[in-house]
MDAnalysis code that builds the backbone (N, CA, C; Angstrom):
import MDAnalysis as mda
import numpy as np

u = mda.Universe.empty(315, n_residues=105, atom_resindex=np.repeat(np.arange(105), 3), trajectory=True)
u.add_TopologyAttr("name", ["N", "CA", "C"] * 105)
u.add_TopologyAttr("resid", np.arange(1, 106))
u.add_TopologyAttr("resname", ["MET", "THR", "SER", "ILE", "PHE", "THR", "LYS", "ILE", "ILE", "ASN", "ARG", "GLU", "ILE", "PRO", "SER", "GLU", "ILE", "VAL", "TYR", "GLU", "THR", "ASN", "ASP", "ILE", "ILE", "VAL", "ILE", "LYS", "ASP", "ILE", "ASN", "PRO", "LYS", "ALA", "LYS", "ILE", "HIS", "LEU", "LEU", "ILE", "ILE", "PRO", "LYS", "LYS", "GLU", "ILE", "GLU", "THR", "ILE", "ASP", "HIS", "LEU", "GLU", "GLU", "ASP", "ASP", "ARG", "ASP", "LEU", "ILE", "ALA", "ASN", "MET", "PHE", "PHE", "VAL", "ALA", "LYS", "LYS", "VAL", "SER", "SER", "ASP", "LEU", "TRP", "ILE", "THR", "TRP", "TRP", "TYR", "LYS", "LEU", "HIS", "PHE", "ASN", "VAL", "TRP", "LYS", "ALA", "GLY", "TRP", "GLN", "GLU", "VAL", "MET", "HIS", "LEU", "HIS", "LEU", "HIS", "LEU", "LEU", "SER", "ASN", "MET"])
u.atoms.positions = np.array([
    [0.834, -1.184, 0.000],
    [0.000, 0.000, 0.000],
    [0.883, 1.252, 0.000],
    [0.541, 2.201, -0.802],
    [1.294, 3.441, -0.925],
    [0.915, 4.387, 0.211],
    [1.911, 4.930, 0.881],
    [1.645, 5.849, 1.992],
    [1.290, 7.242, 1.468],
    [0.690, 8.019, 2.344],
    [0.383, 9.409, 1.998],
    [1.666, 10.176, 1.694],
    [2.759, 9.814, 2.376],
    [4.034, 10.493, 2.115],
    [4.536, 10.185, 0.707],
    [4.373, 8.952, 0.253],
    [4.767, 8.609, -1.122],
    [3.929, 9.409, -2.114],
    [2.660, 9.596, -1.812],
    [1.800, 10.401, -2.687],
    [2.256, 11.860, -2.706],
    [2.715, 12.361, -1.564],
    [3.265, 13.726, -1.519],
    [4.553, 13.794, -2.327],
    [5.431, 12.816, -2.136],
    [6.696, 12.762, -2.880],
    [6.442, 12.738, -4.378],
    [5.412, 11.990, -4.798],
    [5.059, 11.856, -6.214],
    [4.194, 13.010, -6.718],
    [3.947, 14.004, -5.848],
    [3.158, 15.196, -6.185],
    [1.709, 14.843, -6.531],
    [1.203, 13.767, -5.955],
    [-0.198, 13.397, -6.126],
    [-1.076, 14.116, -5.108],
    [-0.468, 14.530, -3.991],
    [-1.149, 15.271, -2.932],
    [-0.296, 16.505, -2.641],
    [-0.911, 17.679, -2.562],
    [-0.114, 18.878, -2.280],
    [0.369, 18.899, -0.831],
    [1.506, 19.526, -0.627],
    [2.071, 19.716, 0.700],
    [3.034, 20.887, 0.631],
    [3.288, 21.483, 1.774],
    [4.235, 22.592, 1.822],
    [5.641, 22.024, 1.996],
    [6.382, 21.992, 0.896],
    [7.732, 21.429, 0.890],
    [8.710, 22.507, 1.337],
    [9.534, 22.159, 2.327],
    [10.508, 23.090, 2.891],
    [11.880, 22.877, 2.270],
    [12.195, 21.621, 1.961],
    [13.523, 21.272, 1.452],
    [13.411, 19.910, 0.778],
    [14.281, 19.690, -0.219],
    [14.238, 18.407, -0.918],
    [15.594, 18.073, -1.516],
    [15.939, 16.790, -1.438],
    [17.124, 16.252, -2.106],
    [16.653, 15.085, -2.971],
    [17.587, 14.395, -3.580],
    [17.219, 13.221, -4.377],
    [16.596, 12.124, -3.524],
    [16.977, 12.051, -2.242],
    [16.557, 10.944, -1.383],
    [15.597, 11.318, -0.268],
    [15.461, 12.612, 0.012],
    [14.717, 13.054, 1.197],
    [13.870, 14.268, 0.850],
    [12.703, 14.329, 1.475],
    [11.837, 15.504, 1.349],
    [11.492, 15.974, 2.760],
    [11.393, 17.291, 2.934],
    [11.016, 17.871, 4.214],
    [9.754, 18.691, 3.984],
    [8.728, 18.380, 4.793],
    [7.452, 19.080, 4.658],
    [7.006, 19.609, 6.019],
    [6.105, 20.578, 5.985],
    [5.489, 21.056, 7.219],
    [4.411, 20.054, 7.631],
    [4.372, 19.747, 8.918],
    [3.348, 18.850, 9.446],
    [2.000, 19.564, 9.388],
    [0.961, 18.876, 8.935],
    [-0.361, 19.506, 8.834],
    [-1.069, 19.594, 10.183],
    [-0.531, 18.900, 11.183],
    [-1.086, 18.946, 12.535],
    [0.059, 19.244, 13.508],
    [0.617, 20.473, 13.450],
    [1.839, 20.775, 14.205],
    [1.645, 20.699, 15.713],
    [2.697, 20.200, 16.363],
    [2.738, 20.108, 17.826],
    [3.666, 21.168, 18.412],
    [4.225, 22.010, 17.569],
    [5.111, 23.097, 17.987],
    [5.036, 24.201, 16.934],
    [5.606, 25.364, 17.261],
    [5.617, 26.488, 16.314],
    [6.206, 26.050, 14.977],
    [7.315, 25.322, 15.034],
    [7.905, 24.720, 13.839],
    [7.814, 23.211, 14.015],
    [7.145, 22.546, 13.086],
    [7.023, 21.087, 13.137],
    [7.163, 20.576, 11.704],
    [8.344, 20.043, 11.429],
    [8.655, 19.539, 10.092],
    [8.797, 18.030, 10.126],
    [8.543, 17.414, 8.989],
    [8.720, 15.979, 8.824],
    [9.814, 15.752, 7.787],
    [10.830, 15.011, 8.183],
    [11.948, 14.678, 7.305],
    [11.714, 13.242, 6.856],
    [11.453, 13.073, 5.571],
    [10.941, 11.806, 5.061],
    [11.852, 11.260, 3.972],
    [12.308, 10.017, 4.118],
    [13.062, 9.417, 3.016],
    [12.112, 9.113, 1.861],
    [12.585, 9.297, 0.649],
    [11.742, 8.985, -0.503],
    [11.568, 7.484, -0.677],
    [12.511, 6.718, -0.158],
    [12.361, 5.272, -0.146],
    [11.308, 4.931, 0.900],
    [10.322, 4.167, 0.518],
    [9.257, 3.818, 1.445],
    [9.734, 2.712, 2.392],
    [9.954, 3.100, 3.651],
    [10.359, 2.184, 4.719],
    [9.285, 2.315, 5.785],
    [8.641, 1.218, 6.139],
    [7.483, 1.291, 7.031],
    [7.830, 1.843, 8.415],
    [8.801, 1.255, 9.109],
    [9.198, 1.695, 10.445],
    [10.699, 1.488, 10.601],
    [11.226, 1.919, 11.733],
    [12.633, 1.670, 12.038],
    [12.922, 0.174, 12.011],
    [11.954, -0.624, 12.424],
    [12.133, -2.077, 12.433],
    [12.335, -2.657, 11.037],
    [12.019, -1.902, 9.999],
    [12.164, -2.364, 8.618],
    [13.447, -1.886, 7.950],
    [14.303, -1.205, 8.704],
    [15.571, -0.744, 8.132],
    [16.447, -1.934, 7.747],
    [17.192, -1.744, 6.673],
    [18.161, -2.738, 6.222],
    [19.546, -2.102, 6.247],
    [20.560, -2.924, 6.194],
    [21.939, -2.422, 6.217],
    [22.165, -1.365, 5.138],
    [21.557, -1.539, 3.979],
    [21.731, -0.588, 2.872],
    [21.126, 0.791, 3.168],
    [20.341, 0.896, 4.231],
    [19.685, 2.161, 4.567],
    [20.520, 3.058, 5.474],
    [21.710, 2.599, 5.878],
    [22.527, 3.365, 6.825],
    [22.800, 4.791, 6.350],
    [23.237, 4.953, 5.124],
    [23.555, 6.291, 4.613],
    [22.306, 7.152, 4.513],
    [21.205, 6.562, 4.109],
    [19.953, 7.301, 4.003],
    [19.525, 7.843, 5.362],
    [19.599, 7.010, 6.379],
    [19.196, 7.451, 7.718],
    [20.159, 8.519, 8.232],
    [21.451, 8.347, 8.014],
    [22.415, 9.384, 8.404],
    [22.104, 10.686, 7.683],
    [21.754, 10.613, 6.413],
    [21.436, 11.820, 5.646],
    [20.213, 12.535, 6.206],
    [19.276, 11.797, 6.793],
    [18.112, 12.438, 7.405],
    [18.562, 13.394, 8.522],
    [19.572, 12.981, 9.287],
    [20.065, 13.833, 10.356],
    [20.844, 15.032, 9.811],
    [21.577, 14.840, 8.742],
    [22.283, 15.970, 8.129],
    [21.298, 16.956, 7.500],
    [20.199, 16.447, 6.956],
    [19.149, 17.326, 6.433],
    [18.520, 18.101, 7.592],
    [18.286, 17.448, 8.717],
    [17.743, 18.136, 9.894],
    [18.674, 19.262, 10.318],
    [19.959, 18.997, 10.316],
    [20.943, 20.023, 10.680],
    [20.874, 21.207, 9.713],
    [20.805, 20.932, 8.413],
    [20.759, 21.999, 7.410],
    [19.480, 22.821, 7.534],
    [18.361, 22.135, 7.639],
    [17.075, 22.838, 7.710],
    [17.006, 23.681, 8.980],
    [17.468, 23.139, 10.101],
    [17.442, 23.934, 11.343],
    [18.348, 25.160, 11.208],
    [19.474, 24.992, 10.547],
    [20.367, 26.130, 10.317],
    [19.700, 27.162, 9.418],
    [19.061, 26.704, 8.353],
    [18.366, 27.610, 7.433],
    [17.263, 28.403, 8.147],
    [16.639, 27.777, 9.153],
    [15.547, 28.420, 9.895],
    [16.035, 29.171, 11.137],
    [17.333, 29.189, 11.356],
    [17.944, 29.873, 12.491],
    [17.459, 29.311, 13.833],
    [17.304, 27.991, 13.906],
    [16.905, 27.362, 15.174],
    [17.962, 26.348, 15.615],
    [19.204, 26.640, 15.320],
    [20.269, 25.674, 15.579],
    [20.529, 25.435, 17.056],
    [20.074, 26.279, 17.916],
    [20.384, 26.100, 19.330],
    [19.222, 25.572, 20.139],
    [18.030, 25.358, 19.516],
    [16.944, 24.719, 20.249],
    [15.956, 24.068, 19.293],
    [16.052, 22.764, 19.211],
    [15.047, 21.982, 18.503],
    [15.125, 20.547, 18.980],
    [14.103, 19.795, 18.656],
    [14.027, 18.396, 19.072],
    [13.789, 17.535, 17.848],
    [14.460, 16.383, 17.813],
    [14.254, 15.399, 16.758],
    [13.724, 14.130, 17.400],
    [12.739, 13.518, 16.742],
    [12.305, 12.212, 17.247],
    [11.580, 11.399, 16.175],
    [11.680, 10.091, 16.366],
    [10.940, 9.122, 15.559],
    [9.833, 8.540, 16.435],
    [8.673, 8.330, 15.873],
    [7.633, 7.521, 16.497],
    [7.679, 6.169, 15.794],
    [7.488, 5.088, 16.546],
    [7.614, 3.753, 15.956],
    [6.360, 2.933, 16.238],
    [5.734, 2.489, 15.182],
    [4.489, 1.701, 15.215],
    [3.357, 2.538, 15.795],
    [2.146, 2.111, 15.551],
    [0.967, 2.838, 16.031],
    [0.973, 2.984, 17.553],
    [1.401, 1.944, 18.263],
    [1.459, 2.011, 19.727],
    [2.472, 3.056, 20.192],
    [3.429, 3.379, 19.351],
    [4.431, 4.414, 19.652],
    [4.122, 5.723, 18.950],
    [2.861, 5.942, 18.605],
    [2.336, 7.182, 18.020],
    [2.739, 7.434, 16.575],
    [3.175, 6.406, 15.862],
    [3.463, 6.584, 14.434],
    [2.138, 6.536, 13.686],
    [1.744, 7.655, 13.093],
    [0.447, 7.740, 12.417],
    [0.521, 7.306, 10.966],
    [1.641, 7.555, 10.312],
    [1.820, 7.163, 8.911],
    [2.902, 6.092, 8.878],
    [2.585, 4.969, 8.285],
    [3.521, 3.853, 8.249],
    [4.518, 4.029, 7.099],
    [5.261, 5.098, 7.194],
    [6.362, 5.449, 6.298],
    [7.325, 6.210, 7.193],
    [8.488, 5.649, 7.424],
    [9.469, 6.220, 8.333],
    [9.616, 7.719, 8.112],
    [9.632, 8.483, 9.203],
    [9.843, 9.926, 9.123],
    [10.377, 10.429, 10.458],
    [11.173, 11.475, 10.370],
    [11.803, 12.097, 11.522],
    [11.125, 13.451, 11.766],
    [10.668, 13.660, 12.992],
    [10.048, 14.928, 13.362],
    [11.129, 15.906, 13.808],
    [11.030, 17.137, 13.336],
    [11.863, 18.238, 13.811],
    [10.899, 19.272, 14.393],
    [11.054, 19.545, 15.676],
    [10.152, 20.472, 16.367],
    [10.929, 21.566, 17.066],
    [10.362, 22.786, 17.040],
    [10.968, 23.903, 17.753],
    [9.882, 24.930, 18.050],
    [10.003, 25.589, 19.175],
    [9.090, 26.688, 19.507],
    [9.762, 28.038, 19.331],
    [10.885, 28.061, 18.639],
    [11.599, 29.318, 18.394],
    [10.945, 30.074, 17.259],
])
């Protein structure tokens, strides 16, 4: 099943894109939990952290480097939070791996 994030990546559903590379897209969360709430999403559809494979190491590392760049671009380098939710019981609403970047700055 195709996730809503894949549909956003494929431009089938509109979203406010903040940053994009060949492998990662960053969008504004439509239900923000902070003043700034971004989702850093790999374009490769990976359901959860439990579905990561050895070949995904660079992709996951790049998600953190994208978080660093985006926070720098937004001038929030000294206060923000990053987190993953895992599985529905761990508050993961979309079954497509994504990293939350939150800040109240």
